[in-house]
DODRENVEX-175059 format. One record per residue (C-alpha): residue number from 1; residue in one letter; chain; y, x negated, z negated. Coordinates in nm, 2 decimals. Each point is the difference from the previous one (the first is absolute). Example, Ala and Ser with C-alpha at 12.3 -4.5 7.8 and 13.67 -1.06 7.14 Angstrom:
REM DODRENVEX-175059
{1 A A {-0.45 -1.23 -0.78}},
{2 S A {0.34 -0.14 0.07}},
END
This chain:
REM DODRENVEX-175059
{1 M A {-4.47 0.69 1.45}},
{2 V A {-0.09 -0.36 0.12}},
{3 L A {-0.08 0.12 0.35}},
{4 Q A {0.32 0.21 0.01}},
{5 G A {0.20 -0.31 -0.10}},
{6 I A {-0.17 -0.21 0.26}},
{7 N A {0.08 0.26 0.27}},
{8 R A {0.36 0.02 -0.10}},
{9 L A {0.03 -0.38 0.00}},
{10 T A {-0.16 -0.02 0.34}},
{11 T A {0.24 0.26 0.13}},
{12 C A {0.29 -0.20 -0.14}},
{13 C A {-0.11 -0.32 0.17}},
{14 R A {-0.05 0.18 0.33}},
{15 M A {0.35 0.15 -0.02}},
{16 L A {0.15 -0.34 -0.07}},
{17 K A {-0.19 -0.15 0.30}},
{18 M A {0.12 0.28 0.22}},
{19 A A {0.35 -0.07 -0.12}},
{20 G A {-0.03 -0.36 0.14}},
{21 K A {0.01 -0.17 -0.34}},
{22 L A {-0.14 -0.35 -0.02}},
{23 R A {-0.20 -0.16 -0.28}},
{24 I A {0.03 -0.35 -0.14}},
{25 G A {-0.35 -0.12 -0.09}},
{26 N A {-0.15 0.27 -0.22}},
{27 Y A {0.33 0.15 -0.12}},
{28 Y A {0.29 0.19 0.14}},
{29 S A {0.33 -0.18 0.05}},
{30 P A {0.29 0.06 -0.24}},
{31 S A {0.20 0.15 0.29}},
{32 M A {-0.26 0.26 0.05}},
{33 L A {-0.04 0.06 -0.37}},
{34 F A {0.37 0.09 -0.03}},
{35 S A {0.00 0.24 0.30}},
{36 S A {0.05 0.36 -0.11}},
{37 R A {-0.29 0.12 0.22}},
{38 Y A {-0.25 -0.24 -0.17}},
{39 R A {0.12 0.11 -0.34}},
{40 Q A {-0.04 0.37 0.09}},
{41 I A {-0.36 -0.06 0.12}},
{42 F A {-0.08 -0.22 -0.30}},
{43 R A {0.12 0.26 -0.24}},
{44 S A {-0.20 0.27 0.17}},
{45 W A {-0.33 -0.16 -0.12}},
{46 S A {0.11 -0.21 -0.29}},
{47 S A {0.06 0.11 -0.36}},
{48 F A {0.31 -0.23 -0.03}},
{49 S A {0.31 -0.09 0.21}},
{50 L A {0.06 -0.34 0.16}},
{51 V A {0.31 -0.17 -0.12}},
{52 Q A {0.25 -0.15 0.23}},
{53 P A {0.33 -0.18 -0.09}},
{54 K A {0.30 0.23 -0.04}},
{55 Q A {0.37 -0.06 -0.06}},
{56 V A {0.07 -0.25 -0.28}},
{57 S A {0.33 0.03 -0.18}},
{58 P A {0.19 -0.30 -0.14}},
{59 A A {-0.12 -0.17 -0.32}},
{60 Q A {0.12 0.13 -0.34}},
{61 P A {0.28 -0.19 -0.16}},
{62 V A {-0.05 -0.21 -0.32}},
{63 P A {0.29 0.02 -0.24}},
{64 Q A {0.16 -0.30 -0.15}},
{65 G A {-0.14 -0.12 -0.32}},
{66 I A {-0.37 0.04 0.10}},
{67 P A {-0.17 -0.34 -0.03}},
{68 L A {-0.12 -0.10 0.35}},
{69 P A {-0.30 -0.20 0.12}},
{70 P A {0.09 -0.31 0.21}},
{71 Y A {-0.07 0.18 0.34}},
{72 A A {0.21 0.32 -0.08}},
{73 L A {0.31 -0.10 0.20}},
{74 T A {-0.14 -0.22 0.27}},
{75 G A {-0.35 0.13 0.06}},
{76 V A {-0.12 -0.35 -0.02}},
{77 V A {-0.29 -0.04 -0.24}},
{78 P A {-0.02 -0.34 -0.18}},
{79 P A {-0.32 -0.19 -0.01}},
{80 S A {-0.26 0.12 -0.25}},
{81 P A {-0.18 -0.23 -0.24}},
{82 I A {-0.26 -0.23 0.15}},
{83 T A {-0.25 0.03 -0.28}},
{84 I A {-0.10 0.30 -0.21}},
{85 E A {0.24 0.06 -0.29}},
{86 I A {-0.14 0.01 -0.35}},
{87 K A {0.25 0.21 -0.19}},
{88 N A {0.11 -0.06 -0.36}},
{89 E A {0.06 0.28 -0.25}},
{90 D A {0.36 0.05 0.09}},
{91 Q A {-0.08 0.04 0.37}},
{92 I A {-0.29 0.23 -0.08}},
{93 D A {0.23 0.22 -0.21}},
{94 A A {0.25 0.02 0.29}},
{95 M A {-0.28 0.08 0.24}},
{96 K A {-0.11 0.28 -0.22}},
{97 R A {0.35 0.16 -0.01}},
{98 S A {0.04 -0.01 0.38}},
{99 C A {-0.35 0.13 0.06}},
{100 Q A {0.04 0.29 -0.25}},
{101 L A {0.32 0.10 0.18}},
{102 A A {-0.18 0.00 0.33}},
{103 Y A {-0.27 0.21 -0.15}},
{104 R A {0.25 0.26 -0.14}},
{105 I A {0.18 0.02 0.34}},
{106 L A {-0.34 0.06 0.18}},
{107 D A {-0.10 0.26 -0.26}},
{108 S A {0.33 0.19 0.06}},
{109 V A {-0.07 0.00 0.38}},
{110 K A {-0.34 0.18 -0.07}},
{111 N A {0.19 0.29 -0.15}},
{112 Y A {0.28 0.00 0.27}},
{113 I A {-0.19 -0.03 0.33}},
{114 K A {-0.08 0.32 0.19}},
{115 V A {-0.06 0.14 0.35}},
{116 G A {0.32 0.04 0.20}},
{117 M A {0.20 -0.29 -0.14}},
{118 T A {0.05 -0.31 0.21}},
{119 T A {-0.10 -0.36 -0.09}},
{120 E A {0.37 -0.08 0.00}},
{121 D A {0.03 0.26 -0.28}},
{122 I A {-0.26 -0.21 -0.19}},
{123 D A {0.19 -0.32 0.07}},
{124 Q A {0.32 0.15 -0.13}},
{125 F A {-0.18 0.13 -0.32}},
{126 V A {-0.16 -0.34 -0.06}},
{127 H A {0.31 -0.20 0.07}},
{128 D A {0.22 0.21 -0.24}},
{129 N A {-0.26 -0.02 -0.28}},
{130 I A {-0.03 -0.37 0.03}},
{131 I A {0.37 -0.05 0.00}},
{132 Q A {0.05 0.23 -0.30}},
{133 H A {-0.23 -0.24 -0.19}},
{134 G A {0.22 -0.30 0.09}},
{135 A A {-0.27 -0.14 0.23}},
{136 Y A {-0.01 -0.09 0.37}},
{137 P A {-0.26 0.15 0.25}},
{138 S A {-0.19 -0.31 0.10}},
{139 P A {-0.08 0.10 0.36}},
{140 L A {0.37 0.05 0.09}},
{141 N A {0.10 -0.28 0.25}},
{142 Y A {-0.31 -0.20 -0.08}},
{143 N A {-0.03 -0.18 0.34}},
{144 G A {0.23 0.27 0.13}},
{145 Y A {-0.20 0.30 -0.11}},
{146 P A {0.24 0.30 0.03}},
{147 K A {-0.10 0.23 -0.29}},
{148 S A {-0.07 0.00 -0.38}},
{149 V A {-0.36 0.12 0.02}},
{150 C A {-0.30 0.00 0.24}},
{151 T A {-0.14 0.34 0.10}},
{152 S A {-0.32 -0.01 0.21}},
{153 V A {-0.13 0.34 0.12}},
{154 N A {-0.34 0.08 0.16}},
{155 N A {-0.06 -0.25 0.28}},
{156 V A {0.27 -0.25 -0.13}},
{157 A A {-0.21 -0.26 -0.18}},
{158 C A {0.28 -0.18 -0.18}},
{159 H A {0.38 -0.07 -0.02}},
{160 G A {0.11 0.33 0.14}},
{161 I A {0.38 0.02 0.02}},
{162 P A {0.15 0.32 -0.15}},
{163 D A {0.15 0.22 0.27}},
{164 S A {0.08 0.36 0.09}},
{165 R A {-0.35 0.13 0.05}},
{166 P A {-0.08 0.30 -0.23}},
{167 L A {-0.32 -0.03 -0.20}},
{168 E A {-0.26 0.25 0.12}},
{169 D A {-0.28 0.20 -0.16}},
{170 G A {-0.31 -0.22 0.01}},
{171 D A {0.18 -0.33 0.00}},
{172 I A {-0.10 -0.29 -0.22}},
{173 I A {0.28 -0.25 -0.09}},
{174 N A {0.00 -0.33 -0.17}},
{175 V A {0.32 -0.07 -0.19}},
{176 D A {0.05 -0.37 -0.09}},
{177 I A {0.24 -0.07 -0.28}},
{178 S A {0.14 -0.35 -0.08}},
{179 V A {0.28 -0.08 -0.24}},
{180 Y A {0.20 -0.31 -0.09}},
{181 Y A {0.09 0.03 -0.36}},
{182 N A {0.12 -0.26 -0.25}},
{183 G A {-0.08 -0.27 0.26}},
{184 Y A {-0.36 0.11 0.06}},
{185 H A {-0.18 0.22 0.26}},
{186 G A {-0.24 0.28 -0.08}},
{187 D A {-0.21 0.15 0.28}},
{188 T A {-0.22 0.31 0.01}},
{189 S A {-0.10 0.28 0.24}},
{190 D A {-0.21 0.31 0.03}},
{191 T A {-0.11 0.24 0.28}},
{192 F A {0.08 0.37 -0.05}},
{193 L A {-0.16 0.31 0.15}},
{194 L A {0.24 0.26 0.14}},
{195 G A {-0.12 0.36 0.03}},
{196 N A {-0.34 0.07 0.15}},
{197 V A {-0.15 -0.34 0.08}},
{198 D A {-0.34 0.01 0.16}},
{199 E A {-0.31 -0.13 -0.18}},
{200 T A {-0.01 -0.34 0.19}},
{201 G A {0.36 -0.06 -0.09}},
{202 Q A {-0.07 0.08 -0.37}},
{203 Q A {-0.30 -0.24 0.00}},
{204 L A {0.20 -0.27 0.17}},
{205 V A {0.27 0.01 -0.28}},
{206 E A {-0.26 0.02 -0.28}},
{207 T A {-0.18 -0.30 0.15}},
{208 A A {0.32 -0.20 0.01}},
{209 K A {0.06 0.08 -0.37}},
{210 L A {-0.35 -0.10 -0.09}},
{211 C A {0.01 -0.32 0.20}},
{212 L A {0.32 -0.10 -0.18}},
{213 Q A {-0.13 0.08 -0.35}},
{214 Q A {-0.34 -0.17 0.04}},
{215 A A {0.17 -0.30 0.15}},
{216 I A {0.22 -0.02 -0.31}},
{217 D A {-0.30 0.05 -0.22}},
{218 I A {-0.17 -0.32 0.12}},
{219 C A {0.31 -0.22 -0.07}},
{220 G A {0.02 -0.24 -0.28}},
{221 P A {0.01 -0.37 -0.10}},
{222 N A {-0.20 -0.23 0.23}},
{223 V A {-0.09 0.29 0.24}},
{224 P A {0.01 -0.12 0.37}},
{225 F A {0.28 0.17 0.20}},
{226 R A {-0.24 0.08 0.28}},
{227 N A {-0.19 0.24 -0.23}},
{228 I A {0.29 0.25 0.05}},
{229 G A {-0.07 0.02 0.37}},
{230 K A {-0.37 0.02 -0.04}},
{231 T A {0.03 0.29 -0.25}},
{232 I A {0.24 0.20 0.22}},
{233 S A {-0.20 -0.06 0.32}},
{234 N A {-0.32 0.12 -0.16}},
{235 L A {0.16 0.32 -0.13}},
{236 A A {0.18 0.08 0.32}},
{237 R A {-0.30 -0.05 0.22}},
{238 A A {-0.22 0.21 -0.23}},
{239 A A {0.25 0.29 0.03}},
{240 G A {0.00 -0.03 0.38}},
{241 F A {0.35 -0.17 0.03}},
{242 T A {0.13 -0.34 0.09}},
{243 V A {0.26 -0.24 -0.14}},
{244 N A {0.31 -0.12 0.19}},
{245 K A {0.02 -0.38 0.01}},
{246 M A {0.37 -0.03 0.09}},
{247 F A {0.15 0.08 -0.34}},
{248 L A {-0.07 -0.21 -0.31}},
{249 G A {0.08 0.02 -0.37}},
{250 H A {0.22 -0.28 -0.13}},
{251 G A {0.13 -0.19 -0.29}},
{252 I A {0.32 0.14 -0.15}},
{253 G A {0.27 -0.09 -0.25}},
{254 S A {0.36 -0.11 0.04}},
{255 Y A {-0.11 -0.02 0.37}},
{256 F A {-0.12 0.31 0.18}},
{257 H A {-0.29 -0.16 0.19}},
{258 G A {-0.18 -0.32 -0.08}},
{259 P A {-0.34 -0.15 -0.08}},
{260 P A {-0.28 0.10 -0.05}},
{261 H A {-0.08 0.19 0.32}},
{262 I A {-0.23 0.28 -0.09}},
{263 Y A {-0.24 0.09 0.28}},
{264 H A {-0.14 0.35 -0.02}},
{265 Y A {-0.30 -0.07 0.23}},
{266 R A {-0.30 -0.24 -0.02}},
{267 N A {0.13 -0.35 0.01}},
{268 W A {-0.06 -0.36 -0.12}},
{269 Q A {0.33 -0.05 -0.18}},
{270 M A {0.00 -0.29 -0.24}},
{271 G A {0.14 0.02 -0.35}},
{272 H A {-0.05 0.18 -0.33}},
{273 M A {0.21 0.23 -0.21}},
{274 R A {0.18 -0.16 -0.30}},
{275 P A {0.18 0.16 -0.30}},
{276 G A {0.37 0.04 0.08}},
{277 M A {-0.05 0.08 0.37}},
{278 T A {0.16 0.32 0.13}},
{279 F A {-0.08 0.15 0.34}},
{280 T A {-0.04 0.32 0.19}},
{281 I A {-0.31 0.17 0.13}},
{282 E A {0.08 0.25 0.27}},
{283 P A {-0.28 0.07 0.25}},
{284 V A {0.06 0.21 0.31}},
{285 I A {-0.31 0.21 0.05}},
{286 C A {-0.05 0.14 0.36}},
{287 E A {-0.16 0.31 0.13}},
{288 G A {-0.10 -0.17 0.32}},
{289 T A {0.05 -0.34 0.14}},
{290 P A {0.17 -0.26 -0.23}},
{291 D A {0.23 -0.11 0.28}},
{292 A A {0.37 0.07 0.00}},
{293 E A {0.30 -0.10 0.22}},
{294 I A {0.36 -0.05 -0.09}},
{295 L A {0.26 0.21 0.18}},
{296 E A {0.32 -0.13 0.15}},
{297 D A {0.19 0.05 -0.33}},
{298 G A {-0.19 -0.30 -0.12}},
{299 W A {-0.14 0.18 -0.31}},
{300 T A {-0.18 0.32 0.07}},
{301 A A {-0.38 -0.06 0.03}},
{302 I A {-0.20 0.28 0.17}},
{303 S A {-0.37 0.03 0.04}},
{304 T A {-0.12 -0.08 0.35}},
{305 D A {-0.24 0.30 0.00}},
{306 N A {0.26 0.25 -0.14}},
{307 K A {-0.20 0.05 -0.32}},
{308 R A {0.13 0.01 -0.35}},
{309 S A {0.03 -0.27 -0.27}},
{310 A A {0.04 0.03 -0.38}},
{311 Q A {0.14 -0.28 -0.23}},
{312 C A {0.04 -0.03 -0.37}},
{313 E A {0.15 -0.29 -0.19}},
{314 H A {0.04 -0.15 -0.35}},
{315 T A {0.15 -0.32 -0.13}},
{316 V A {-0.24 -0.17 -0.24}},
{317 L A {0.01 -0.28 -0.26}},
{318 I A {-0.30 -0.22 -0.08}},
{319 T A {-0.03 -0.05 -0.37}},
{320 S A {-0.23 -0.21 -0.22}},
{321 Q A {-0.21 0.31 -0.06}},
{322 G A {-0.01 0.15 0.35}},
{323 V A {0.27 0.19 0.20}},
{324 E A {0.30 0.22 -0.08}},
{325 I A {0.15 0.25 0.25}},
{326 L A {0.37 -0.04 -0.03}},
{327 T A {0.09 0.30 0.22}},
{328 R A {-0.17 0.25 -0.22}},
{329 P A {0.13 0.17 -0.32}},
END
């Protein structure tokens, strides 16, 4: 099987060379990636399909009466706090309500998502559910983001924009849910398997889940923030995967993103966790190289080697006794 795969990959590369395609460094250029001929060749030896941007419809409307975050109308995000916020009991209660709503929306997606629907179908479903609960979809118009949810499929590492591409058998997809509810944001995500996902894809997703859970398990009062990245890096490496360094976890509250920055790879970040801190942990675990590049839409991050990524996320609260996952029942 290994030899057969190598032979098919070699044939693919020879055909691309004959077609006059050029490479940038060790990777193929995005223009080549999105050529129909390349995708046909890639699909002939790969167990999954490469994702390319498709048509994006206009953003979903938000009815009057829904409380809006400061950026909702302008797309301009106000400055976040300079220091890490220590939340009081009222703030923590508000965070718990927003995070529980985010969890419930994500849980409903798990039962809704299926092969054949488009990621815009998911966006519509998520948007409607959030609005029905009197909340606002946090991503919508955040620095101009055009949709209510992020959907990252296969070789899209993060911040995929929902579009008209139908989901296919063998896809893996991260759905990232964030809500603004009663003045506070809740943020969570999960990666789902669609149909017959190959063994490597299954292992990738399981590793992402394990990395998130074990990173949360080491959290607590006086624990250095850098221990999160150490834990995730060790687990990913042991499983034969890598960790993307572009995307970080973040503090969250009445603001969508703020301090602390949570690095998911080995680092020398200063600072320790304190009771009352709330932040996200959301590692992007990569099948191949940890490198990604941002497409012209300014959001979609694709792997430079066309391999897959999986991401899972929770919002957590540091307590006097340890850590509490806010985006879990």
